[in-house]
N, C-alpha and C positions, 0 to 999 in steps of 0.2 A: 568883575571889574572893579568892583571896590576894592577887593584884597590887591588886585596889582595895583592900585591906585594908592593905595596905604604904604604897599612894598616899595614903591616907587618914591614916596615922600620919606617914608624911613632910609633908603639909600642914600637920597639927595641931601638927608640931614646931615651924613656922615661926609659930605662933600666940603666940610668947612675947614677941614685940614688935619682934623683929629685922626690918629692913626689907629687902624685895626690891629687887633692881637691875632697873631697867625694860632691855627691850631692843625697839627698834623695827623694825616689820614695815611695808614699803611696799606698797600696794594700786593697783593699776592695772587697771580694766576700765570699760567702758560701763555706768553705771548710770542712763542715761536714752536715751529713744528715739533712733535714727539708722539711717540707709537699709540697715545691714549686720544687726547684731547686737547685743543689751545682754541684760544680765542683771541684772532687776530686784531679786531677792534673793538676789544674790550676796553683798552687804554683810552680809546678816542671817545668812546661813550661815559667812561668814568669821568676825566678832564671835562666834557660838556654840562655832565651833571653838575661837578664843583664850582663850573663859573656861573651856572644858573643860579645854584645856590647863593653865590657869593652876590649875584646880581640881585636876586630878590629879596636880600637880607634877611635870610630865614635865621641869620644868628648876629644879631645888634652887637657891633662892638668885635666881630671876630671876622676872620678870614679862612678859610679851609685852602689847605694846600697837598697834593697828593706825593707820597714818595711809593715808588712803584719797583717791585724786583719780579723778574722772570723765574717761576718755579719748574718750569718744565715738566711740570707733573711729577716730580721725584720727591719721595718724603723726606731723604736726608738733606737734599738742597733747599726744601722749602723750609725745614727747620733751621738751618743754618742764615737761609735769607729772614726769617723771622728775627732771629737773634740780631743781624746787624741792623733791620728796623728800629729794633727796640734799645739798641745799645749805643748803636754808633752816632747818634747826633746829639745836639746839647738839650735840646729841645724834644720832650718826651712822645712817641707817637700814640694818641688817645685812644686811637681804634684801628681793628686791622680789617680790611675787606678781601676775602678770598677763601679758598681756594677752589679750583673749577673741577678739580679730578675729586671723586668721592674717596678713594682710598688715601689719598694724602689729606684731605680735611678732616678726617676723623684725628689722627695724632695731632696735626695744627690744632683743632679745637680741644683737645684734650692737654695740650701745653699753655695756652693762652690764658686758661684761668689762672696758672697760677703767677701771671705777670698781672692780674686784675685789668686785664685789656680784652673790652668787648670784641667777636668776631662774628662779622656779615657776611652772609655768602649770597651770593647770587645765580650759581649754577650747579652745586652738588645736590645729587637726588636720593641719597642714600637713606633708608629708613631707620637705620642704627643711630643717624645725628640727632634722632628725635628723642633720646634719653636726655633728659634733662639732669639726672643726677650725676650721669658722667659728664656730660657737656654742659654745665652752668651758664657759658659765657656765649654759647652759641646763639645766632639769629639767622634765620633765613628768610628771603621773600617768594622763593620757587618752591612750590609743592614738591613731593618726593617723586621719585618715578612711578609709584602707585597711581597717581594722579593720572596717566597716561591709559593706565588699564580698563576703563570704563569705556573710553573710545575704541580701543582695539576690540572689545567684546560687542560692542553695538557694530561696529562694520563687518565682525563675522555673522551677526545675526541679519544685517540686511543683504549680505551675499548668501545667507543659508550655508556658510561653511560650518559644519557642524563639528567635523574633526579638526585637529590640530594637533601640532607637537611643537614643544620648547626646548630649544638648545641653549644653556646657559655655559659660561665661565666659572670655575669652581671659584665664588665668592661672596660674601654676604650681601653685596649688593644687588647682584644678579637674583641670588637665591631667593630673597626676601619679594622682590619685583615677581618673578617666578610663581610663588606661591598665589602673592594675592592676583597674580594676573588667572591663574586656576579657578580661583573662587569667583571673580568675577564673571567669566566665561560659561561657569557653570549657573550662576545668578541668571544670566542671559537666556538660559533655557537651553543650552549646547550642551556637547559632552566636555566632559572635563579635558583639558591638554594632557597629552604625555610628556613627562619631563626628562630630558637625558642632560645629563652632566659632561660637557667635553672634557677629554683627557688632558691631563698637564704636560704630555707627550709632545703634542701638537702634530702625532699621527690621528688625522681623523678618518682613515678608510673605514675601521670598522664600525665606528658611529654612522656613516653614511650607511652602510650595509644595513644597520639595523633599520635605519628611518627607512631604506626602500622595502625591507620585509615588513614594516607597518602598513605599508600602502598610503600612507597619508600624505597629501601633497601642499599643504598649507603649513609654514615652517616659522614660527618665532625665533631672529635670532638675536639674543640679549646677549651680546660679546662686545669687546671694543674692537676699535677699527681694524688694528694689524691682524689680529686672531680671525675677524670676519672675512677678510681676503683670504687666507688660508682655509678656512671652513669651506667658503662659496668654491674654491677652486678645486678642494677634494671632491665636494658634491658633485661639480659639475663632469669631473674625471668617474664618477661612478653612475652617472645616467640620471643624476638629480640638476633638472636646468628646466629653464623655460620652454614651450610654455606650459607645459604639465603641472610644473611646480613653481609654488608660489613664496616670495622670501616676503617677511616681515619683519623689519629691522628699525632701529633706533635712529632716530633724525637729527642727532649730533654727529654724525661723521664730517671729516673736514672739506666742504665741499661738494658739488653735483658729483665730480669725477673720483672721489675718495677710493673706489675699488682699483684705480688705476695707480695710486699714489705709492712709492716705494715697490713697484712689481717685481722687482728681482727678488722678493723674499717669497714670491710663488710660483709655482710650477706651469702656469698658464699664461698666455699669449694675451695681450690687450682687447683680440677681437673675441677669443674664449671667455675672457672675464665679462664682457661685454653679453656675450650670449647667455652666463649664467647667471647675470644678475639682471636681465632683460624682463620688466615687468614685475618689479618688486614695488611694495610700499613701504613708506617711513612713517613714523608717528613720533611727533614731539609737541612739546608746549607751541602755542601760538608765538612767533618772533616777537609783534608787535601789536597791539590793539587794533581791531577791526575798524572801530568809530575815532578815527582821527580828530574829530572836530570837538572832541572831550579837552576842558581845559585841566590840565594838570596840577600838582603842588606849587610849581614855581610861578603858576598865573599865566604860561604859556598853552598853547593847544598844543595837544601830540604833533599835528600836522606841521605845526611851526619847528619841533626839536625834528621832525625826521628830517625835514629840508635844510637843516643846520647841519645835522649829522653827515646827510649824503654830502654835503659840500666838504666837509672835514675829512671825511673818509677817501675823498676823491672817486667817489660815485658820480653817475650820470643822475639825471633827474629822473631818465625812464627805466631805471635799476628797480628790480622786482624786489619788494620789501622783504619778501622771504629769503633772498640771497642776499640783501644788503644787513638783515640784522640776523645773520646765522650765526652760530656759535653764542648766542644769549647775551649778544650786545645791548641790547634794550633791558634788558634784564639786569645787566652792569649799571647801566644808567639809573634805574629805579632803586637799585641796591645801594649808590650813593646818596638819593632823594633820600632813602628809609634813614641813613645814617645822619644826613642834615636834618631830619624831622626829628629825630630822637635825642640828637644835640640842643635842638633848640627846646624841645621840651626841659633837658635836663638843665640846661644852662640858665633856661627863668626857674627852675626849682632852686638851684643852688645859691642863686642871685638872691632868692627871696628868704632865705633861710640862712640864720645866723649860725646854725650848728653845724653847717655843711660847708666845708672849704669850697672855694672857687673853681672853675673848671682852669682858671690859669695856674693854679697851685697844684695840677694833676702831677701825682708820682705813681709808680707802680706798686707801693705799698699802699696805696688808698683804694677802698674799695667803693667808695662812695659812686662813683659814675656807674660802676657794675649794677649796684644795687639799684642805683635809679632805672636805670634800663631793663632791669629785671620788673621793677613797677610797673613802668611803662607799658611792657609787655603783657604781664599778667590785667593791666587795666583796659587793654587793646585801646590805647590812647592813640598809636601812630597808623591807622588805617587812613588811607589817602589814595587819591588817583593818580595813577601812574603810565608810564610810556606802554606798559604791557597790557594795563587793566587795573583793578583795584588791588593794591598792594596790601596785605594783612597779614598779622604775626601769626605763619604757621605753625610756630613752635608750640603753643596751647590750644590749636583746636582738636577737637575730638576728631578719630578716625572716621566718622561719618561726615563729620563738617570738613574734613579734608577731601572726602569723594565728590563732594558739592562745590568743590573750589576750582576754579581756573578752568582755561580754554586749552585744547589740544587740537592739532594741527595734522591732517592725513593727506598726504601725497603719493602720487604713484608716478613711477618712473620706467619710461619707456626708450630703448635704446633708438636714435636717429639714424643718421646717414654714416654714423661710426661709433667707436665704442668711447669715443671722447665728447660724444654729441648726444646727451640725453635729453630726452623731452619731458619736462614736468608738467605734471597735471595736478592743480590743487583741488583735490577731491572733496574736501568738507572740512568744516570745523565741527569740534565737539563740546557744547558748553556743560561743563560738569554741573551748574547751580541749575541748567533746565534738564538735563539729562538725554540731551536726543542730538541727533547730527544735524547740523546747519550747513547745506549743499552749497559750494561754490562754484566748481566747473562740473559737479553733479556725479554720482554714482551711475548713471545711464550714459554720462559722456566718458566714460574711461576707456579709452583704446586699447583694450585686451588683445595681446600678442598670440593668442589662439587663432587657429586656422579659420575657423568660423566665426572669429570676433565675439561668441559667448562667454560667458564667467566661466572660467577653469573648474573642473571638478575638485572636490575638498579633497578626496580620496580613491582610490582604488576600489573598485565593487571586490568583496571576497567570496569566491565562488567555494561551497565546501563540495568536495569532490566524495561522494557517499557511495555505500555499495548499491549497486542495484535494486531495487526490491523484485522484479522479478526473478534475477538470481538468486535472490536468498530465499525466497519462496521455495524454487526447484531445489535448491540444496537442503531446505527444512525436510521436504516431502522424501528425498532419496536417504536422509537421514533418519526420518521415521521409521521407514522400512528395516533399517540397520538396526534401531534400538530395539525395534519388536524381535528382531531375528536375536539379538543378544539377550534381551528377556526370557525368550523362548529357550536359550541353550542353557541359562541359568536355571530356570524352572526344570528342563529336563534332566540336568546334572544334578540337582536335588532329590527329584523323582528318583532316580537310578544310582543314587550314591551308594548303595550296598551291591550293586551289582560287581560280578566278578571283573569283567573290563576296566569299570570307573573306580574299583579299588586297586586295580593293577597299575591305573593311569594316574592314580592319586588325584581325587574328586577334589579334594581342598584345594589343589594349585590349579584346577581345572575353573573352580568359582573364580578365583583372583583374575585370572586370564578374561575371563568374562568380563570382570568389573572393570579391570584395566582399559580394557575395549570401550564400555559404557562412557568412562571419563574421558578417553579422546573423542567419544562423538558429543561430548558436552562441551568441552573446548572447542569443537568445529562451530557450533551452535553460537558459541559466545564471541568467537571471533569475527562473525557477522553483525554483531551490533556494534552501532555508531550514532552519530549525532541524530539520525531520524528515530531511534527509538528513545533516547534520553538527552540529558544535557550532558554535553562532552566534557565540560570543564568542570563537571561535580563527578563523575562517574568513571573517568575516563581509567584513572589508575587502578582503580578498585578491578576492573574488566582486565587490564592489562597482567594483574598478579594472579586474577583467577585464572586466564590461560594458559601461564606459565604452570602453575600448580596442577592443573588438571593435566596439562600434556606429559609435564615430568612425573608424576605420578602413576600416571594411566601407562606410560611406556613401562616402567619400571615394574608395575605390576604384571604387565603382558610378558616383555622377556627375561625378568627375573624368575617368574615362575617358569618359563620355558627352560631357563638355564637350569634351574634347581631340577627340575624333571630328568634333565637329560644327564645331569650329571648322576643325582642318585641313582637310575636305570644302570648305569656306567659302574657305578659303587656295588648295586647289588651284584651284577654279573659278574665282577672282577675277584670281590673281596667279601660280600658279606651274605651270598646268594644262600649257603645254608645256614645261616645265624638268624634269619628271620627277623632281620631288624628294621622292617619298615618305619615302625611308630618314631624309632629314634633319628632316621635318615627323613623324615616328613619335618620333625621338628627342626633339625639343623636347617632344613630348606627355609623353614620359615622365619630362622634367625638370619639367613643370609637375605632374604626378601627386606626384612627388617633395616639390614645394616644398608642396603641399596638405597632405601627410602630417605634415610638420616642423612645419607650423603647428599641426596637431594636438597631436604631440608638445609643443611650447613650452606650449599654452595647459593641455593636462593636466599638465605638470613644474610650470607656475607655481601651479595650482590645488592639487597636493598638497604643493607648497614652503610656499606662505602661507596656506592654508586647508584642513590635511589633514583628510581623513574621521575618523569617530569612528563607533564602536559605538554604538549606540542603540535607544530605541524609542520608537515613536508610538503614545500612548495612545489607543485607540479610545472606551472607555467605562470609568468607574470608580466603584463603589458601595464601601460600607462592607466588601461581603462578596467581592467580586472586581473586578479591574483588566483590562481586556482591552487588548492591546497588540499591535502589531507589531514585526518587527525592520527594523531601519534603518540605513541607513549615513547620516550626515549631516554638514553642516560649517557654519561660522558661516554664510558666503555661499552656499551652494549653488546657490540660484536666479539669484542674480548670473552664475556661473560657467556655469551649464547653459545662460541664456540667451545667454551669449557665443559657445557653441559653438554652438548653433541657428541664431542668428543668422549666424553664419559660414557653417552648412551652406547656411542660404538664399539668400545671397550666390551660391553655387556654383552652385546651383539655377537661379535669375534670371538668371545670365549665361548658361549654358547655352540655358534657353528663348530668352532674346533673340538669341542667335547662330543658333539653329535657323531663326528668323523670319526675320533676315536672309539666311539663305540661302536660304529659300525665294522669299524676295522678289527675290533675286538671279537666280532662274533663271527668273523671269518669271512673268506672271498667268497664263497657259496653264497652269502646273504646279502653280496650287492645287489643283487636284481629285487629284493624285498623293497616294496613301496617307502620305507622310511627316506630311502636317498633323493629321489626326484623332487618330494614334496618339500624337504629341506633347501633343495637347489631353488625351488620356487619362491620359497619365503623369503630366503636371502636376496634374490634378484627382485623383488616385490619391494623389498625394505629400500634398498639401495637406489631402487629407481625414485620411489615414492620422496624419500627424503632429499633426491638431488633435485627435484622438480619443486617439491616445497620451498628449499633453499634459493632456488632460481626465482620463485614469485615472489618471497620477502625481499630479494634486493633489487631485481631488475624490472618488475612490472610496474609501471607507474599508474595504470588504469585500475582502480580500486575493486570495481567489478571483476576484471580479468583475473586481479589477483586473489581475490576471493573464491571463485571458481576453482581456479590452479589449485589452490594451498587445500582448500577443504576436499575437494576430490581426490588428492592425492593423501591426504590424513584417512577419510572416508575408505578408498581403495584398499589401502595398507591394513588396515584395521578389520575389515571385513573379509578380507582374501587370508588374513593369518586366522582369524575364527573358522572360517570356514574349513581351510586344509587342516586344522587342526582335529577339528569335531566331527566331519561328516562321515569319515568311516565308522566312526564310534557310534554315532547313533544309527548308521544305516545296521550296522553288526548287531547293535542290542535288538532292535525294532523288529528285524527281518530273520535273524536265526543263523548260524553258520553254515545250513546245508544250502539256503537260499542265497545267500552271498557265493558259496563256491560256483553255484551254477551261472551267475552271472559275471563272475572273473577271468580276465583273460587266460588262457591257455598256459602260458610262461608263468605266470602268478601262481596258477592251480598247482602246476608241476613242481615250483621251490616249496610250495607250501606242504604239499605230499610228503616230498623227501624230507623236507623238516620234523614233520610231524612222525614219518616211519622212523628217524633218527631217534626223535625223543620216545617213541613206543620201545624201542631195542633198550636205550637206556633203562626205561622205567622195568622193562621185564628182567633185564639183569639185576635192578634194585631188589626187585621182587623177589627173584629166585633166593637171592642172598639173603633178604629179608626170614622167607620160608626156610631156608637152610638154619637161621639162627632160631627162629621160631622152634623149628623140631628138636634141636639140640636141647633149646631149653625144656621142651615138655619131654623129652624122654628123660631127661633128668629127674622130672618131677613125677616119672612113669605115667603120663597122658598120652594119648594122640594129639593131634593137631585137627582143631575143630574147623571143618568145612566152613562155615559160616564166617569164622574171623578171615582165613584166607580171601574170602569174596570181600569183605568189607576194605579190606587192604587196598585191594587193587582197584575197588572202585575209588579210593581217594585219591591212589597215584594217578589214576586218567584224569580224575576233576584237575586235578592240578595241573597236569600238561595242557588240558585246553583252554584255561584262562591263560596261562602264560604265553601260549600260541597266539591268541586273538588280541594279546595285548601289546603285540609286535609293532603294530604300526602308530604307535603312539610319538609325537615328535619331541 
């Protein structure tokens, strides 16, 4: 009261006819609608503040006047209007107040320093404006947007929303706020929110699909008003809407029905926009201080200022203050009070010093006023009580001090009888100095839009569809028997590698066939590994590459060896039978197999280099409650690469089948009944059927257990059938001998075998007679007879050769 009394005395002292000297303040803020933000009543609040400053005589001998220009939140127009305010009047504009849009405030603050004109701001919240080296003449009374983040994190914690996602437009303003929000949410013990930057093309469909895939229902929208309408409409069209999804938006959009403004720019009807936005939260700084009985700088109570403002702005006395003081009108009032307070201190210092020019002589070349303003801020001399609370110099506060300053307001919007009739619930306030929520209507009284009236879930639960353990155990048991079979075959081949049947069948290639089968079996085992055995995120790619390598190398060893054996036998029979070039043919065969393995390595290497696999999930089913997915390795063109590998393998199989057909035909039509032909047909059919079923399982079967069983059994059957067909007759022949085999062989096979043996015997007899004739001639020339023992030895050797050749006919 004493301060008011002294102020009145001071004011009355100037009522003796002496004239006050005018001081002009320039105002730059958007006062008409635009795509970003505007403050319709900031001008009313500004003039009210100037009137109270003049009444309280904060500047003895001087009177403040306002020069305002509409910036329309446009950079070019704002800089032009700044030039008009500084050059178009005889009396200089000593201080500027504005701008409300952060992207416009930055170039404005950079320009004013060259005019030595201080710039005060009451609405811009960009963290970049805190840089005093870049903006040395800039001051603001409102905290940055980061001052809201503690309130956002506290609300998430209160509602137990651990998962959230942040959508931002590509700008420094929103990027810095989003990063700080992530840190605050983590500091509150919640999951770090995911961050998505909206595309500049304004086509938000892909972003909506990405958000839907995450299963997160709590969405922060850090975007400007026009973009917010488009984003929310697009997300609604992609299934993201109330009540399952909750939007958390900024609180400085234009009016309660901002989502209906300029609705021609979006493809949603007003009813659809109402459904999309129903049940959303807004966070902003409290529009006016809660304790209205506090006396402010001018000696009036905050309640008195509020009443006068309502009258000047043509609001009714029962208008909610959150509506009347929207768009930072109260902060505009405090911004001009801060200017008055700073000018009051500056005028006193100027009048007290003979070395500093008076404010009456201010010019744009004079840095005195700016230097005094900086000194006042550095010494924190202008802190005072205002209409929004305690006004402090935010510019020089530490980051931690800024976190503990200011009060945030939390509101919940639910659509009423129509989209244009939202019901607003003032949920709570968050006092940064205390660090806790101060309930107004209360969190428990939020009228949730969910069917049961309960708090919405923060996310869909993710259900990983793993292979059934029972199916995996069953496959492992079958696989164990197959591995035992392969090991037995490998040991048997090694044990009888010097046997004539194995030698004629190329035992080295037989070993490669069995090794290839073992590799395929190992591929099936690894194919069953998933998240129930190890961390999918850490080991998935290694297992995927291991499966591919084992399958490629195993199939190459199996079918490549069969191809080499077939071609080698064909070459021996048609060309090199009389030259005994077995060793040379085997060496060439190994070179062919090595070449096939090299092709495998090249194809897989190119795949890895140009289209590497990534960890991912295949979504099987998705609802608002749960998303079922399967762990999967994928690449951009995996189908193309896999088609190339399969085509290459099929070419090898087809060449093998063609070579076998040529071999059978070369041996004559009488040998069509030999056992080679039906077994080769069986092997070809089994390969085709197994590959077809495996491809079907990979592509069309969604159930992981069914896919695992189908694909695994296909490969196990294919490999085991091939090994059995190839080695059963050889094992039976070696273990039981030819005579026992003949007794158990069907009549047709025995007849054909005997015919073949008779033909071979006749050929041998003829060759023996020719050899005997040649030997007789030689012996006569040397004067000696033919030893009977030599004749017997030659005949025995030829018969052994016949026996080994006949029993090796069954090799595929």
